Backbone as CSV, one residue per row, in Angstrom:
resi,resn,N_x,N_y,N_z,CA_x,CA_y,CA_z,C_x,C_y,C_z
1,SER,62.651,-85.128,29.055,63.814,-84.262,28.858,64.708,-84.823,27.773
2,LEU,65.643,-83.988,27.329,66.554,-84.431,26.269,67.455,-85.555,26.763
3,PHE,67.862,-85.500,28.034,68.721,-86.561,28.601,67.986,-87.908,28.577
4,THR,66.734,-87.883,28.989,65.934,-89.111,28.983,65.750,-89.629,27.570
5,PHE,65.539,-88.672,26.631,65.376,-89.055,25.237,66.618,-89.752,24.703
6,HIS,67.794,-89.169,24.995,69.055,-89.776,24.559,69.271,-91.132,25.227
7,ALA,68.943,-91.223,26.508,69.136,-92.481,27.241,68.287,-93.587,26.631
8,SER,67.062,-93.235,26.198,66.192,-94.255,25.603,66.751,-94.752,24.275
9,LEU,67.495,-93.885,23.598,68.063,-94.277,22.305,69.180,-95.308,22.446
10,LEU,69.797,-95.305,23.619,70.903,-96.249,23.825,70.443,-97.702,23.751
11,TYR,69.147,-97.894,24.070,68.615,-99.260,24.092,67.883,-99.626,22.792
12,ALA,67.875,-98.711,21.838,67.221,-99.007,20.557,68.060,-100.000,19.764
13,ALA,67.389,-100.853,18.980,68.102,-101.916,18.256,68.791,-101.405,17.007
14,ASP,68.164,-100.499,16.285,68.668,-100.065,14.989,69.072,-98.603,15.046
15,PRO,70.381,-98.282,14.775,70.828,-96.882,14.778,70.063,-96.029,13.777
16,ARG,69.588,-96.682,12.675,68.842,-95.921,11.675,67.499,-95.433,12.251
17,GLU,66.872,-96.275,13.056,65.631,-95.862,13.722,65.896,-94.724,14.706
18,GLU,67.036,-94.861,15.389,67.435,-93.781,16.309,67.589,-92.468,15.552
19,LEU,68.256,-92.543,14.381,68.504,-91.353,13.573,67.197,-90.729,13.107
20,LEU,66.244,-91.566,12.702,64.941,-91.061,12.260,64.208,-90.338,13.389
21,GLU,64.280,-90.917,14.582,63.640,-90.287,15.748,64.268,-88.932,16.069
22,ILE,65.592,-88.930,16.010,66.298,-87.668,16.303,65.965,-86.610,15.262
23,GLN,65.962,-86.991,13.988,65.664,-86.035,12.934,64.223,-85.519,13.041
24,LYS,63.319,-86.407,13.451,61.938,-85.986,13.666,61.874,-84.946,14.796
25,LYS,62.562,-85.262,15.886,62.613,-84.342,17.027,63.290,-83.029,16.624
26,LEU,64.314,-83.143,15.785,65.047,-81.970,15.329,64.139,-81.057,14.506
27,THR,63.347,-81.641,13.635,62.397,-80.857,12.813,61.395,-80.121,13.692
28,GLU,60.908,-80.801,14.724,59.945,-80.189,15.651,60.563,-78.992,16.381
29,GLN,61.805,-79.180,16.852,62.468,-78.106,17.604,62.792,-76.915,16.707
30,LYS,63.209,-77.176,15.469,63.487,-76.079,14.539,62.204,-75.305,14.218
31,SER,61.092,-76.035,14.122,59.807,-75.376,13.888,59.448,-74.463,15.058
32,LYS,59.724,-74.959,16.283,59.458,-74.132,17.470,60.347,-72.886,17.489
33,VAL,61.609,-73.049,17.064,62.518,-71.899,17.001,61.966,-70.854,16.036
34,ASN,61.527,-71.298,14.850,60.982,-70.378,13.844,59.718,-69.670,14.346
35,GLN,58.879,-70.427,15.059,57.657,-69.842,15.600,57.970,-68.760,16.635
36,THR,58.946,-69.044,17.511,59.305,-68.041,18.526,59.956,-66.818,17.895
37,ILE,60.717,-67.011,16.809,61.318,-65.869,16.105,60.221,-64.972,15.538
38,LYS,59.173,-65.596,14.956,58.049,-64.824,14.424,57.337,-64.060,15.542
39,LYS,57.161,-64.731,16.685,56.522,-64.081,17.827,57.352,-62.898,18.322
40,GLU,58.677,-63.098,18.363,59.571,-62.011,18.782,59.413,-60.794,17.873
41,LYS,59.392,-61.045,16.567,59.247,-59.949,15.602,57.904,-59.239,15.779
42,SER,56.861,-60.041,16.020,55.530,-59.456,16.224,55.495,-58.573,17.469
43,VAL,56.062,-59.078,18.563,56.083,-58.301,19.817,56.952,-57.058,19.662
44,LEU,58.096,-57.191,18.965,58.953,-56.030,18.729,58.221,-54.953,17.923
45,SER,57.434,-55.397,16.933,56.646,-54.454,16.138,55.621,-53.739,17.012
46,GLU,54.973,-54.494,17.901,53.996,-53.905,18.819,54.676,-52.933,19.773
47,LEU,55.847,-53.302,20.268,56.598,-52.410,21.163,56.980,-51.117,20.455
48,ASP,57.376,-51.233,19.193,57.742,-50.050,18.413,56.539,-49.123,18.259
49,GLN,55.371,-49.701,17.988,54.153,-48.894,17.840,53.771,-48.240,19.164
50,ILE,53.906,-48.994,20.249,53.608,-48.425,21.576,54.547,-47.263,21.885
51,ASP,55.840,-47.427,21.578,56.815,-46.368,21.828,56.472,-45.107,21.034
52,LYS,56.046,-45.300,19.782,55.666,-44.145,18.955,54.453,-43.424,19.542
53,THR,53.479,-44.224,20.007,52.275,-43.624,20.592,52.601,-42.903,21.892
54,ILE,53.473,-43.511,22.720,53.880,-42.866,23.978,54.583,-41.544,23.680
55,LYS,55.440,-41.540,22.667,56.133,-40.310,22.282,55.132,-39.223,21.885
56,LYS,54.115,-39.630,21.117,53.081,-38.689,20.695,52.310,-38.152,21.894
57,LYS,51.987,-39.043,22.826,51.241,-38.626,24.017,52.075,-37.681,24.888
58,LYS,53.366,-37.920,24.959,54.235,-37.024,25.734,54.293,-35.641,25.093
59,GLU,54.268,-35.607,23.765,54.229,-34.321,23.061,52.921,-33.588,23.371
60,GLU,51.821,-34.350,23.430,50.533,-33.756,23.780,50.561,-33.218,25.208
61,LEU,51.189,-33.963,26.113,51.292,-33.501,27.503,52.076,-32.194,27.585
62,ARG,53.180,-32.116,26.816,53.962,-30.873,26.801,53.123,-29.712,26.266
63,TYR,52.285,-30.007,25.260,51.422,-28.974,24.682,50.430,-28.465,25.732
64,PHE,49.772,-29.406,26.432,48.787,-28.996,27.434,49.451,-28.297,28.626
65,ASP,50.662,-28.733,28.980,51.389,-28.046,30.049,51.667,-26.592,29.664
66,ALA,52.069,-26.403,28.401,52.360,-25.042,27.915,51.091,-24.200,27.898
67,ARG,49.982,-24.795,27.416,48.712,-24.068,27.365,48.217,-23.726,28.763
68,LEU,48.386,-24.680,29.694,47.962,-24.430,31.073,48.788,-23.330,31.714
69,SER,50.095,-23.370,31.448,50.970,-22.326,31.983,50.555,-20.957,31.444
70,GLU,50.265,-20.923,30.148,49.825,-19.678,29.511,48.482,-19.221,30.085
71,THR,47.568,-20.184,30.289,46.244,-19.851,30.818,46.329,-19.350,32.251
72,HIS,47.162,-20.011,33.063,47.341,-19.555,34.449,47.903,-18.138,34.472
73,SER,48.820,-17.865,33.544,49.387,-16.524,33.456,48.306,-15.502,33.101
74,LYS,47.436,-15.884,32.147,46.346,-14.989,31.761,45.353,-14.798,32.903
75,ILE,45.104,-15.868,33.640,44.188,-15.764,34.787,44.741,-14.794,35.824
76,ARG,46.068,-14.890,36.058,46.687,-13.946,37.006,46.540,-12.514,36.503
77,GLN,46.670,-12.344,35.172,46.507,-11.013,34.606,45.063,-10.529,34.775
78,VAL,44.114,-11.452,34.550,42.704,-11.099,34.722,42.424,-10.749,36.180
79,GLU,43.039,-11.507,37.089,42.859,-11.206,38.516,43.379,-9.818,38.849
80,ASN,44.509,-9.443,38.223,45.022,-8.085,38.428,44.063,-7.049,37.853
81,ASP,43.507,-7.377,36.672,42.526,-6.470,36.061,41.293,-6.339,36.946
82,ILE,40.906,-7.455,37.544,39.749,-7.443,38.446,40.012,-6.527,39.638
83,LEU,41.231,-6.659,40.169,41.591,-5.833,41.321,41.508,-4.352,40.974
84,LEU,42.040,-4.011,39.786,41.986,-2.610,39.345,40.547,-2.161,39.107
85,LEU,39.756,-3.035,38.472,38.360,-2.696,38.206,37.563,-2.575,39.498
86,ASP,37.858,-3.458,40.454,37.172,-3.378,41.741,37.405,-2.020,42.401
87,ARG,38.667,-1.585,42.325,38.986,-0.281,42.907,38.258,0.833,42.157
88,LYS,38.291,0.726,40.831,37.636,1.728,39.991,36.129,1.742,40.235
89,LEU,35.538,0.541,40.316,34.103,0.434,40.534,33.709,0.915,41.928
90,ASP,34.591,0.672,42.873,34.314,1.137,44.231,34.273,2.659,44.286
91,ILE,35.234,3.266,43.574,35.262,4.742,43.514,34.000,5.256,42.828
92,ARG,33.624,4.586,41.717,32.435,5.017,40.983,31.179,4.816,41.819
93,LYS,31.160,3.720,42.576,30.002,3.453,43.425,29.830,4.546,44.481
94,LYS,30.957,4.940,45.064,30.894,6.018,46.069,30.438,7.321,45.424
95,TYR,30.953,7.556,44.205,30.579,8.776,43.488,29.080,8.783,43.178
96,LEU,28.576,7.639,42.706,27.154,7.543,42.382,26.293,7.711,43.635
97,LYS,26.780,7.169,44.720,26.037,7.302,45.970,25.913,8.772,46.358
98,GLU,27.034,9.491,46.201,27.013,10.926,46.504,26.087,11.669,45.549
99,ARG,26.134,11.296,44.262,25.292,11.964,43.277,23.817,11.688,43.556
100,LEU,23.481,10.438,43.912,22.092,10.090,44.198,21.594,10.810,45.448
101,ASN,22.482,10.885,46.440,22.113,11.637,47.645,21.847,13.094,47.301
102,GLY,22.685,13.648,46.399,22.513,15.041,45.986,21.204,15.242,45.252
103,LEU,20.891,14.304,44.349,19.624,14.427,43.608,18.422,14.281,44.531
104,TYR,18.570,13.401,45.517,17.480,13.221,46.469,17.191,14.516,47.217
105,LYS,18.257,15.180,47.644,18.096,16.464,48.339,17.474,17.500,47.414
106,GLN,17.928,17.469,46.159,17.388,18.441,45.204,15.901,18.219,44.973
107,ARG,15.501,16.952,44.931,14.087,16.649,44.700,13.217,17.164,45.846
108,ARG,13.827,17.340,46.996,13.067,17.800,48.168,12.872,19.314,48.153
109,GLY,13.431,19.988,47.168,13.200,21.444,47.160,14.069,22.220,46.223
110,GLU,15.329,21.776,46.053,16.252,22.570,45.262,15.865,22.615,43.796
111,ILE,15.419,21.464,43.226,15.046,21.446,41.819,13.856,22.377,41.577
112,VAL,12.855,22.276,42.476,11.679,23.151,42.351,12.093,24.612,42.453
113,SER,13.008,24.876,43.372,13.472,26.249,43.567,14.189,26.770,42.326
114,ILE,14.995,25.881,41.696,15.730,26.276,40.485,14.755,26.606,39.357
115,LEU,13.740,25.783,39.206,12.782,25.988,38.119,11.914,27.233,38.363
116,ILE,11.500,27.425,39.622,10.629,28.574,39.950,11.354,29.893,39.739
117,SER,12.680,29.859,40.003,13.447,31.109,39.919,13.807,31.482,38.483
118,ALA,13.283,30.706,37.501,13.577,31.032,36.091,13.005,32.395,35.740
119,ARG,13.768,33.173,34.927,13.370,34.536,34.577,12.211,34.544,33.582
120,ASP,12.239,33.586,32.656,11.179,33.515,31.651,11.053,32.062,31.177
121,TYR,10.223,31.860,30.171,9.968,30.509,29.673,11.226,29.869,29.097
122,GLN,12.000,30.648,28.345,13.226,30.127,27.754,14.211,29.703,28.840
123,ASP,14.293,30.512,29.894,15.189,30.175,31.007,14.702,28.918,31.718
124,PHE,13.372,28.784,31.801,12.784,27.588,32.430,13.164,26.324,31.643
125,ILE,13.043,26.403,30.293,13.389,25.272,29.434,14.873,24.927,29.582
126,LYS,15.695,25.963,29.621,17.150,25.766,29.741,17.503,25.059,31.038
127,ARG,16.857,25.505,32.137,17.145,24.889,33.435,16.604,23.455,33.504
128,SER,15.488,23.213,32.877,14.919,21.864,32.853,15.859,20.905,32.130
129,ARG,16.394,21.365,30.974,17.327,20.536,30.224,18.603,20.258,31.012
130,TYR,19.043,21.259,31.776,20.260,21.080,32.580,20.051,19.986,33.623
131,ILE,18.888,20.041,34.276,18.577,19.032,35.294,18.440,17.651,34.637
132,SER,17.825,17.601,33.451,17.678,16.334,32.727,19.022,15.760,32.314
133,SER,19.932,16.648,31.898,21.258,16.181,31.480,22.018,15.575,32.652
134,ILE,21.814,16.144,33.849,22.455,15.575,35.045,21.912,14.176,35.307
135,ALA,20.599,14.033,35.198,19.978,12.724,35.414,20.449,11.727,34.363
136,TYR,20.588,12.177,33.117,21.050,11.314,32.033,22.493,10.860,32.283
137,TYR,23.319,11.793,32.724,24.717,11.465,32.999,24.812,10.422,34.109
138,ASP,24.000,10.601,35.146,23.994,9.627,36.244,23.538,8.256,35.754
139,SER,22.527,8.242,34.889,22.035,6.987,34.328,23.112,6.310,33.482
140,LYS,23.851,7.118,32.739,24.920,6.582,31.908,26.029,5.971,32.764
141,GLN,26.347,6.643,33.864,27.360,6.124,34.773,26.925,4.787,35.383
142,MET,25.652,4.693,35.717,25.130,3.446,36.268,25.211,2.318,35.233
143,LYS,24.921,2.624,33.979,24.983,1.638,32.907,26.411,1.154,32.696
144,MET,27.370,2.073,32.711,28.777,1.715,32.564,29.213,0.813,33.716
145,TYR,28.730,1.139,34.890,29.053,0.336,36.082,28.581,-1.105,35.889
146,SER,27.332,-1.267,35.429,26.761,-2.598,35.213,27.497,-3.350,34.106
147,GLU,27.844,-2.655,33.019,28.535,-3.291,31.894,29.919,-3.786,32.290
148,GLU,30.620,-2.997,33.093,31.952,-3.409,33.529,31.877,-4.643,34.414
149,ILE,30.886,-4.695,35.260,30.703,-5.879,36.102,30.399,-7.097,35.231
150,ASN,29.530,-6.921,34.243,29.157,-8.024,33.345,30.366,-8.517,32.552
151,ASP,31.151,-7.588,31.997,32.352,-7.959,31.237,33.341,-8.714,32.120
152,LEU,33.446,-8.273,33.334,34.353,-8.904,34.284,33.942,-10.354,34.557
153,ASN,32.666,-10.571,34.763,32.162,-11.923,35.029,32.326,-12.833,33.813
154,ILE,32.074,-12.287,32.624,32.221,-13.072,31.392,33.673,-13.494,31.206
155,LYS,34.572,-12.568,31.416,35.999,-12.868,31.247,36.450,-13.956,32.216
156,MET,36.049,-13.851,33.460,36.441,-14.854,34.453,35.831,-16.224,34.133
157,LYS,34.596,-16.224,33.683,33.928,-17.483,33.343,34.641,-18.156,32.174
158,HIS,35.007,-17.371,31.175,35.716,-17.906,30.013,37.047,-18.524,30.416
159,MET,37.791,-17.834,31.253,39.099,-18.315,31.678,38.982,-19.599,32.510
160,GLU,37.972,-19.666,33.352,37.781,-20.856,34.185,37.392,-22.060,33.321
161,ILE,36.525,-21.827,32.322,36.117,-22.909,31.415,37.327,-23.434,30.649
162,LEU,38.133,-22.511,30.125,39.328,-22.896,29.373,40.291,-23.695,30.240
163,LYS,40.505,-23.240,31.456,41.420,-23.927,32.373,40.918,-25.342,32.681
164,ASN,39.617,-25.465,32.937,39.045,-26.782,33.240,39.153,-27.732,32.049
165,GLU,38.930,-27.202,30.839,39.043,-28.031,29.633,40.476,-28.526,29.450
166,LEU,41.426,-27.640,29.644,42.830,-28.019,29.490,43.242,-29.062,30.526
167,GLU,42.808,-28.859,31.751,43.158,-29.811,32.809,42.518,-31.186,32.546
168,THR,41.276,-31.188,32.041,40.598,-32.450,31.712,41.339,-33.177,30.595
169,ASN,41.683,-32.427,29.541,42.412,-33.024,28.416,43.766,-33.568,28.860
170,LYS,44.441,-32.815,29.701,45.752,-33.248,30.191,45.625,-34.540,30.997
171,MET,44.612,-34.616,31.860,44.418,-35.816,32.677,44.091,-37.025,31.807
172,ASN,43.294,-36.811,30.744,42.968,-37.908,29.826,44.223,-38.431,29.129
173,VAL,45.051,-37.509,28.640,46.280,-37.898,27.949,47.245,-38.581,28.921
174,LYS,47.329,-38.043,30.124,48.203,-38.634,31.142,47.764,-40.052,31.470
175,GLY,46.437,-40.250,31.610,45.920,-41.579,31.899,46.218,-42.556,30.770
176,LYS,46.065,-42.102,29.528,46.357,-42.948,28.368,47.841,-43.290,28.311
177,THR,48.684,-42.327,28.640,50.137,-42.555,28.635,50.515,-43.614,29.668
178,GLU,49.910,-43.532,30.836,50.191,-44.515,31.883,49.724,-45.913,31.458
179,GLU,48.582,-45.986,30.777,48.100,-47.277,30.267,49.089,-47.855,29.258
180,LEU,49.589,-47.006,28.372,50.543,-47.451,27.358,51.845,-47.933,27.995
181,GLN,52.294,-47.220,29.019,53.532,-47.621,29.693,53.362,-48.961,30.409
182,THR,52.166,-49.182,30.980,51.875,-50.478,31.606,51.855,-51.581,30.555
183,GLU,51.216,-51.290,29.418,51.166,-52.251,28.320,52.559,-52.552,27.794
184,ARG,53.402,-51.524,27.727,54.776,-51.711,27.251,55.555,-52.637,28.182
185,MET,55.357,-52.460,29.482,56.040,-53.305,30.462,55.626,-54.767,30.298
186,LYS,54.325,-55.001,30.064,53.837,-56.369,29.860,54.425,-56.969,28.581
187,LYS,54.504,-56.152,27.526,55.067,-56.634,26.261,56.554,-56.967,26.417
188,ASN,57.259,-56.170,27.218,58.677,-56.457,27.482,58.842,-57.795,28.195
189,GLU,57.963,-58.037,29.165,58.017,-59.309,29.894,57.703,-60.472,28.950
190,LEU,56.707,-60.272,28.069,56.358,-61.309,27.095,57.518,-61.582,26.146
191,PHE,58.165,-60.502,25.697,59.294,-60.639,24.778,60.436,-61.412,25.434
192,ALA,60.721,-61.091,26.703,61.786,-61.787,27.437,61.461,-63.273,27.583
193,SER,60.176,-63.583,27.828,59.761,-64.987,27.970,59.913,-65.744,26.651
194,ILE,59.509,-65.097,25.547,59.623,-65.732,24.228,61.084,-65.964,23.867
195,ARG,61.929,-64.977,24.126,63.350,-65.112,23.810,63.996,-66.225,24.638
196,SER,63.583,-66.336,25.904,64.118,-67.395,26.761,63.756,-68.773,26.197
197,LYS,62.497,-68.911,25.726,62.071,-70.174,25.124,62.869,-70.463,23.853
198,ARG,63.092,-69.426,23.053,63.851,-69.623,21.814,65.252,-70.123,22.107
199,HIS,65.884,-69.546,23.115,67.229,-70.003,23.483,67.218,-71.480,23.899
200,SER,66.163,-71.867,24.650,66.048,-73.270,25.071,65.875,-74.183,23.860
201,TYR,65.012,-73.768,22.913,64.796,-74.565,21.704,66.076,-74.658,20.871
202,GLU,66.821,-73.556,20.783,68.063,-73.551,20.006,69.113,-74.467,20.627
203,GLU,69.159,-74.474,21.970,70.096,-75.374,22.649,69.743,-76.843,22.348
204,MET,68.453,-77.145,22.378,68.027,-78.508,22.085,68.324,-78.880,20.634
205,VAL,68.126,-77.923,19.709,68.464,-78.157,18.306,69.944,-78.493,18.169
206,GLY,70.792,-77.749,18.872,72.228,-77.988,18.828,72.587,-79.380,19.311
207,GLU,71.957,-79.783,20.429,72.239,-81.105,20.978,71.729,-82.216,20.051
208,LEU,70.554,-81.992,19.465,70.006,-82.993,18.539,70.849,-83.104,17.272
209,GLU,71.337,-81.978,16.782,72.197,-81.998,15.588,73.487,-82.767,15.871
210,GLU,74.005,-82.569,17.074,75.227,-83.300,17.458,74.960,-84.800,17.542
211,SER,73.826,-85.172,18.133,73.462,-86.599,18.229,73.237,-87.181,16.838
212,SER,72.595,-86.414,15.964,72.343,-86.877,14.593,73.659,-87.126,13.865
213,LYS,74.604,-86.217,14.027,75.917,-86.373,13.379,76.635,-87.622,13.893
214,ASN,76.587,-87.854,15.213,77.246,-89.019,15.797,76.646,-90.328,15.266
215,LEU,75.306,-90.343,15.157,74.654,-91.536,14.637,74.967,-91.771,13.170
216,GLN,75.026,-90.672,12.403,75.370,-90.797,10.983,76.790,-91.360,10.826
217,ASP,77.698,-90.895,11.701,79.066,-91.425,11.661,79.076,-92.902,12.017
218,LEU,78.239,-93.251,13.030,78.157,-94.648,13.456,77.635,-95.546,12.335
219,ILE,76.583,-95.047,11.646,75.986,-95.834,10.547,76.977,-96.016,9.424
220,LYS,77.724,-94.971,9.112,78.745,-95.077,8.080,79.785,-96.126,8.429
């Protein structure tokens, strides 16, 4: 300790030797002060960079929160569209069921009866086309039904994929932000430790400078 060091000097024979020892010790302590100052600056620079990165990550989190909010809103809208389409498709399904039942009954006799009762060949062709147009219309309705179901599934799949991607990205950014905050806390502790050492070295420098001055006065 510094007290022990000073006490040992009291028994030294030559004040000049004492002064040389003190000045040597003083040079060492000043070097330690300079080294800790450099370390402080380095840690402060690292802390500044960490703070900038954390700020950037928080901006990214706000972006993903906004996108997620927007996506959830769109999903709710799609769900409403689904509800409306379900109702529409249900009505169409019932209608098609009735139409198919009607065609089935017609196939059992009514269609044949319609064709047989034709007045001439032209009337027969006309009635055949009418029956074909009904079948075509029913086929078209069935196709529309299938397409609407397909579009509905595609839309929901797209929205779910987008939502999952956003949530994954948000979790990654959140995890990185937490790592940075942990790193920042460690750097703060390191900075406090370095500064504490610097203060100790500076106090010792002060005491050594005072001892050096006293010895110089004594030698004079």
